[in-house]
PAZAPA-4460 file (N, C-alpha, C; in steps of 0.05 Angstrom, whole numbers, plus 32768, in hexadecimal, padded with zeros to 4 digits):
% residues 190
    n_x    n_y    n_z   ca_x   ca_y   ca_z    c_x    c_y    c_z   seq   type   mol
   8590   89F6   83EE   85A2   89FD   8403   85B6   89E6   8408     1      M     A
   85CE   89EC   840C   85E3   89D9   8410   85E5   89D0   842D     2      R     A
   85E7   89B5   8431   85EA   89AA   844C   8606   89AF   8456     3      E     A
   8609   89B6   8470   8624   89BA   847A   8633   899F   847C     4      P     A
   864D   89A0   8477   865C   8987   8478   865F   897E   8495     5      E     A
   865D   8964   8499   8661   8959   84B4   867D   894E   84B6     6      R     A
   8689   8954   84CD   86A4   8949   84D2   86A0   892D   84DD     7      T     A
   86AC   8919   84D0   86A9   88FE   84DA   86B7   88FB   84F5     8      P     A
   86AB   88E9   8506   86B8   88E5   8521   86D3   88D8   851D     9      P     A
   86E4   88DD   8530   86FF   88D2   852F   86FE   88B3   8532    10      R     A
   8710   88A6   8525   8710   8889   8524   8714   887C   853F    11      A     A
   8725   8888   8550   872C   887B   8569   8716   887D   857E    12      E     A
   8703   888F   857B   86EE   8892   858F   86D3   8893   8581    13      L     A
   86BF   8884   858B   86A4   8887   8581   869A   88A4   8585    14      P     A
   8687   88AD   8575   867E   88C8   8576   8672   88CF   8591    15      S     A
   8666   88BD   859F   865A   88C3   85B9   8670   88CA   85CE    16      R     A
   8689   88C2   85C8   869E   88C7   85DB   86A6   88E5   85DB    17      D     A
   869C   88F4   85C8   86A3   8911   85C8   868E   8921   85D7    18      F     A
   867B   8913   85E3   8667   8921   85F4   8676   892D   860C    19      A     A
   866A   8941   8618   8677   894E   862F   867C   893A   8645    20      A     A
   8694   893B   8650   869C   892A   8666   86A1   893B   867F    21      V     A
   869C   8931   8696   86A1   8941   86AE   86BF   8946   86B3    22      P     A
   86C5   895B   86C1   86E1   8961   86C8   86ED   894A   86D8    23      E     A
   86DE   8940   86EC   86E6   8929   86FC   86D0   8915   86FC    24      T     A
   86D6   88FC   86F5   86C2   88E7   86F6   86C8   88D4   870D    25      W     A
   86B3   88CD   871C   86B6   88BA   8732   86A3   88A3   872E    26      K     A
   86AD   888B   8732   869D   8873   8731   86A3   8861   8749    27      G     A
   8692   884E   874E   8695   883D   8765   8689   8822   8760    28      R     A
   8694   880E   876D   8688   87F3   876D   8688   87E9   8789    29      A     A
   8673   87DA   8791   8671   87D0   87AC   866B   87B3   87AC    30      T     A
   8674   87A5   87C0   866F   8788   87C4   8664   8784   87E0    31      N     A
   864B   8781   87E3   863F   877D   87FD   8645   8762   8809    32      R     A
   864C   874F   87F9   8653   8734   8804   866D   8736   8815    33      A     A
   867E   8749   8810   8696   874C   8820   868F   8752   883D    34      Q     A
   8678   875E   8842   8670   8763   885E   866D   8749   886D    35      W     A
   8663   8734   8860   8660   871A   886D   867B   870F   8875    36      L     A
   868E   8711   8863   86A9   8708   8869   86B5   8719   8880    37      L     A
   86B0   8733   8880   86BA   8744   8895   86AE   873C   88B0    38      A     A
   8694   8734   88B0   8687   872B   88C8   8694   8711   88D2    39      A     A
   869C   8700   88C0   86AA   86E7   88C7   86C5   86EE   88D4    40      G     A
   86D3   8702   88CA   86EC   870A   88D6   86E8   8716   88F1    41      G     A
   86D2   8725   88F5   86CC   8731   890F   86C5   871B   8923    42      A     A
   86B7   8706   891A   86B0   86F0   892B   86CA   86E1   8934    43      A     A
   86DC   86DD   8922   86F5   86CF   8928   8705   86E0   893C    44      C     A
   8705   86FA   8938   8713   870C   894B   8706   870B   8967    45      L     A
   86EB   870A   8967   86DD   8708   8981   86E3   86EE   898F    46      A     A
   86E5   86D8   897F   86EB   86BE   898A   8707   86BF   8998    47      L     A
   871A   86CD   898B   8734   86CF   8997   8733   86DE   89B2    48      G     A
   8723   86F3   89B3   8720   8702   89CC   8713   86F1   89E1    49      V     A
   86FE   86E2   89DA   86F0   86D1   89ED   8703   86BB   89F7    50      V     A
   8713   86B0   89E6   8726   869C   89EE   873B   86A7   8A01    51      L     A
   8743   86BF   89FC   8757   86CC   8A0D   874C   86D3   8A28    52      A     A
   8733   86DB   8A29   8727   86E4   8A42   871C   86CC   8A53    53      A     A
   8712   86B8   8A46   8705   86A3   8A56   8710   8687   8A53    54      G     A
   8727   8685   8A47   8732   866A   8A43   873E   865F   8A5D    55      A     A
   873E   8645   8A5E   874A   8638   8A75   8768   8637   8A6F    56      A     A
   8776   864B   8A79   8793   864D   8A74   87A2   8636   8A80    57      W     A
   8794   8627   8A91   87A2   860F   8A9D   87A4   85F9   8A88    58      T     A
   8795   85FA   8A72   8796   85E5   8A5E   87B0   85E6   8A4E    59      A     A
   87BE   85FC   8A51   87D7   85FE   8A43   87DA   861A   8A38    60      G     A
   87EC   8629   8A42   87F0   8645   8A3B   87F6   8647   8A1D    61      V     A
   8808   8636   8A13   8810   8638   89F7   87F9   8632   89E4    62      I     A
   87E9   861E   89EB   87D2   8617   89DA   87BE   862D   89D9    63      A     A
   87B7   8638   89F0   87A3   864E   89F0   87AF   8667   89E3    64      V     A
   87C8   866D   89E8   87D4   8684   89DC   87D5   8682   89BD    65      L     A
   87DB   866A   89B3   87DA   8666   8996   87BE   8669   898B    66      M     A
   87AA   865F   8999   878E   8662   8990   8786   8680   898F    67      A     A
   878D   868E   89A4   8786   86AB   89A6   8794   86BA   8990    68      V     A
   87AE   86B7   898D   87BD   86C5   8979   87B3   86BE   895D    69      V     A
   87AE   86A4   8958   87A3   869B   893E   8788   86A8   8938    70      G     A
   8776   86A7   894B   875B   86B3   8946   875C   86D1   8942    71      C     A
   876C   86DF   8952   876E   86FC   894F   877B   8703   8935    72      V     A
   8790   86F5   892D   879E   86FB   8914   878C   86F6   88FC    73      T     A
   8780   86DE   88FC   876E   86D8   88E5   8757   86EB   88E4    74      V     A
   874C   86F2   88FC   8735   8704   88FD   873D   8720   88F2    75      G     A
   8754   872A   88FA   875C   8744   88F0   8762   8744   88D2    76      L     A
   8770   872F   88C9   8776   872D   88AC   875D   872C   889B    77      L     A
   874A   871B   88A4   8731   8718   8894   8721   8732   8896    78      V     A
   871E   873D   88AE   870E   8755   88B2   8719   876C   88A1    79      L     A
   8732   8773   88A4   873D   8789   8895   8742   8783   8878    80      F     A
   8748   876A   8872   874C   8762   8856   8732   8764   8846    81      G     A
   871C   875E   8852   8702   875F   8844   86F8   877C   8844    82      T     A
   86FB   878B   8859   86F1   87A6   885A   8700   87B8   8846    83      L     A
   8719   87B1   8840   8728   87C0   882C   871C   87BD   8810    84      A     A
   870D   87A8   880B   8702   87A4   87F0   86E3   87A2   87F0    85      F     A
   86D6   87B0   8803   86B9   87B2   8803   86B0   87C3   87EB    86      V     A
   86C0   87D7   87E5   86BA   87E8   87CE   86D4   87F3   87C2    87      H     A
   86D1   87FC   87AA   86E8   8809   879C   86DC   8823   8790    88      V     A
   86ED   8838   8791   86E5   8851   8785   86FA   8859   8770    89      E     A
   86F0   8861   8759   8701   8868   8743   86FC   8886   873D    90      L     A
   8711   8895   873A   8710   88B2   8733   8721   88B6   871B    91      T     A
   8716   88C4   8707   8724   88CB   86EF   8723   88EA   86ED    92      V     A
   873A   88F6   86EC   873B   8913   86E8   874D   8919   86CF    93      D     A
   8755   8932   86CC   8764   8939   86B4   8780   892D   86B3    94      R     A
   878A   8925   86CA   87A6   891C   86CB   87AA   88FE   86D1    95      H     A
   8797   88F2   86DF   879C   88D6   86E8   8782   88C8   86EE    96      A     A
   8785   88AE   86F2   8770   889D   86FB   8779   8892   8716    97      L     A
   8767   8893   872A   876E   888A   8744   8759   8876   874E    98      E     A
   8764   8860   8759   8753   884B   8764   8758   884A   8782    99      V     A
   8742   884B   8792   8744   8849   87AF   8732   8833   87B8   100      R     A
   873C   8822   87CA   872C   880B   87D4   8724   880F   87F1   101      C     A
   870C   8805   87F7   8703   8805   8813   86FE   8820   881F   102      G     A
   86F9   8820   8839   86F2   8838   8847   870A   884A   884C   103      H     A
   8722   883E   884E   873A   884D   8853   8747   8856   8839   104      L     A
   873E   884C   8822   8749   8854   8808   8763   8845   8803   105      G     A
   8768   882F   8810   8780   881F   880D   8779   8802   8805   106      L     A
   8787   87F6   87F3   879C   8801   87E3   8792   8816   87D0   107      P     A
   87A4   8826   87C6   879E   883B   87B4   87B2   883A   879D   108      R     A
   87A8   8840   8785   87BA   8841   876E   87B2   8859   875D   109      R     A
   87C7   8868   8756   87C3   8880   8745   87D3   887B   872B   110      R     A
   87C5   887D   8715   87D1   8879   86FA   87CF   8893   86EA   111      I     A
   87E5   88A0   86E5   87E4   88B8   86D4   87DA   88B1   86B8   112      P     A
   87CA   88C2   86AD   87C0   88BD   8692   87D5   88BC   867D   113      L     A
   87ED   88C7   8683   8804   88C5   8671   880D   88A8   866D   114      D     A
   8807   8897   8681   880F   887B   8680   87F9   8869   8673   115      H     A
   87E2   8874   866C   87CC   8865   8661   87CB   8868   8643   116      V     A
   87CA   8851   8635   87C9   8853   8618   87AD   884B   860D   117      V     A
   879C   8840   861E   8781   8839   8615   8770   882F   862C   118      G     A
   8756   8830   8628   8742   8827   863C   872C   8817   862E   119      A     A
   8725   8800   8639   8710   87EF   862E   86FC   87E8   8643   120      E     A
   86E4   87E3   863B   86CE   87DA   864D   86CD   87BC   864D   121      F     A
   86CC   87B0   8664   86C9   8793   8667   86AF   878D   8676   122      D     A
   869B   8782   8669   8682   877D   8676   8682   8766   868B   123      P     A
   8697   8756   868A   8697   873E   869C   86B2   873A   86AA   124      R     A
   86B7   874B   86BD   86CE   8747   86CF   86C5   8735   86E6   125      V     A
   86D3   871F   86EB   86CB   870E   8701   86E2   8708   8714   126      T     A
   86DB   8705   872E   86F0   86FE   8741   86FE   86E4   873A   127      P     A
   86EF   86D1   872F   86FA   86B7   8727   870F   86BA   8712   128      R     A
   870A   86CC   86FF   871D   86D1   86EA   8738   86DC   86F4   129      H     A
   8737   86EA   870B   874F   86F7   8716   8759   86E8   872E   130      W     A
   874C   86D3   8737   8755   86C4   874E   874A   86CE   8769   131      G     A
   8734   86DD   8768   8727   86E6   8781   8723   8704   8781   132      G     A
   8718   870D   8797   8713   8729   879B   872C   8737   87A4   133      W     A
   872D   8751   87A0   8743   8761   87AB   8755   876C   8796   134      G     A
   876D   8773   879E   8782   877E   878C   8791   8766   8781   135      Y     A
   8790   8761   8768   879B   8749   875C   87B0   874F   8747   136      R     A
   87C3   873C   8744   87D7   873E   872F   87DA   8722   8723   137      W     A
   87D9   8721   8709   87DE   8708   86FB   87F0   870F   86E4   138      R     A
   8807   8700   86E1   881B   8708   86CD   880F   8709   86B1   139      P     A
   87FD   86F7   86AA   87F3   86F7   868F   87DC   870B   868A   140      E     A
   87D1   8716   86A0   87BB   8728   869D   87C0   8745   86A6   141      Q     A
   87D1   8749   86B9   87D6   8763   86C4   87CD   8766   86E0   142      G     A
   87C4   877D   86E8   87BB   8783   8703   879E   878A   8702   143      T     A
   8790   8784   8719   8773   878A   871A   876B   8790   8737   144      A     A
   8756   87A0   8739   8748   87A4   8752   872C   879A   874D   145      V     A
   8725   8784   875A   870C   8776   8755   86FC   8775   876F   146      V     A
   86E6   8783   8771   86D6   8782   8789   86BB   8774   8785   147      V     A
   86B4   876F   876C   869C   8761   8765   869D   8757   8748   148      R     A
   868A   8746   8741   8688   873D   8726   8677   8751   8716   149      R     A
   867F   8755   86FD   866F   8768   86ED   8681   8779   86DB   150      G     A
   8677   8790   86D4   8685   87A1   86C1   869D   87AE   86CE   151      E     A
   86B0   87B4   86BC   86C9   87C1   86C5   86D6   87CE   86AE   152      G     A
   86ED   87DB   86B4   86FC   87E7   869F   8718   87DC   869F   153      L     A
   8724   87DA   8687   873F   87CF   8684   8750   87E5   8677   154      V     A
   8764   87ED   8685   8777   8801   867B   878F   87F3   866E   155      L     A
   8797   87FC   8657   87B0   87F3   864A   87C4   8808   8652   156      A     A
   87DA   87FF   865F   87EE   8812   8668   8806   8813   8655   157      L     A
   8815   8828   8656   882B   882C   8643   8841   8817   8645   158      G     A
   8843   880A   865C   8858   87F5   8660   884F   87DA   8656   159      D     A
   8837   87D8   8649   882D   87BF   863F   881C   87B0   8652   160      G     A
   8819   87B9   866B   8808   87AB   867F   87EC   87B6   867D   161      R     A
   87DA   87A8   868C   87BE   87B1   868D   87B7   87B5   86AB   162      T     A
   87A3   87C5   86AF   8798   87CA   86CA   877A   87C9   86C7   163      F     A
   876D   87B7   86D6   8750   87B3   86D4   8744   87BB   86EF   164      T     A
   872D   87C7   86EE   871F   87CE   8707   8701   87CB   8702   165      V     A
   86F3   87BE   8716   86D6   87BC   8714   86CA   87D7   871E   166      T     A
   86B8   87E2   870F   86AB   87FB   8717   8690   87FD   8709   167      V     A
   867D   8807   8717   8663   880C   870B   8665   8822   86F5   168      D     A
   8656   881F   86E0   8656   8831   86C9   8672   8833   86BD   169      D     A
   867E   881C   86B9   8699   881B   86AE   869A   8827   8691   170      A     A
   8684   8825   8683   8684   8830   8668   8688   884E   8668   171      E     A
   867D   885C   867C   8681   8878   867E   869E   887E   8686   172      T     A
   86A9   886E   8697   86C6   8871   869F   86D7   886F   8686   173      A     A
   86D2   885B   8676   86E2   8857   865D   86DF   886F   864B   174      V     A
   86C7   8879   8648   86C2   8890   8637   86D1   88A9   8641   175      R     A
   86D1   88AD   865C   86DF   88C4   8667   86FD   88C1   8663   176      V     A
   8708   88A9   8668   8725   88A5   8664   872D   88A8   8647   177      I     A
   871D   889D   8635   8723   88A0   8619   8723   88BD   8610   178      R     A
   870F   88CC   861B   870E   88E8   8615   8727   88F7   861F   179      H     A
   872F   88F1   8637   8747   88FE   8643   875F   88F7   8632   180      R     A
   8762   88DD   862A   8779   88D5   861A   8778   88E3   85FF   181      L     A
   8761   88E6   85F3   875E   88F4   85DA   8767   8911   85DC   182      H     A
   875F   891E   85F2   8767   893A   85F7   8785   893C   85FA   183      L     A
   8791   8929   8609   87AE   892A   860D   87BC   8926   85F3   184      R     A
   87B3   8913   85E3   87C1   890E   85C9   87BE   8926   85B7   185      R     A
   87A6   8932   85B7   87A2   894A   85A6   87B3   8961   85AE   186      G     A
   87B8   8965   85C8   87C8   897B   85D1   87E6   8975   85CE   187      S     A
   87ED   895C   85CB   880A   8955   85C7   8813   8959   85AB   188      A     A
   8800   8959   8598   8807   895C   857C   880E   8979   8576   189      E     A
   8822   897F   8565   882A   899B   855F   8815   89A9   854F   190      P     A
***
């Protein structure tokens, strides 16, 4: 009996990438250490309120006012700046990839899959490599959303730039994106 011929997997994708992928894939990464920084911001904000309420205004209105405004401003910036990057959520659907940060989903970035030319897995994305946590831009590296150290995905965009995001199970995200790109390229051919 003759064995059926096997179709070799396509060169651009490993054979496991042809496994069924969900219609919409969601991933997330969290950084619990950011809560400590947020607590520091809340403490600074509280100090500003305490200074405003109980300060000896006779010591100098301008000095106390500067201390209150400084503490409140720093407290709000640290509190909201850190809460914005406590976690990141990545969604990949048939048309785009969307990144939302923090509880409010801001900042947010939506990248149409038409602008993506490739996706790679990076096992070691670090805040130090990008200059800290948060939404980062470096001319020689591209743009990144880094909320913790660890695995992430790197998108190659059509304009020559890259976009990196830390997310749990980044290998699956890369597989889903590659599958979507493969389907788009296949449907674009005559």
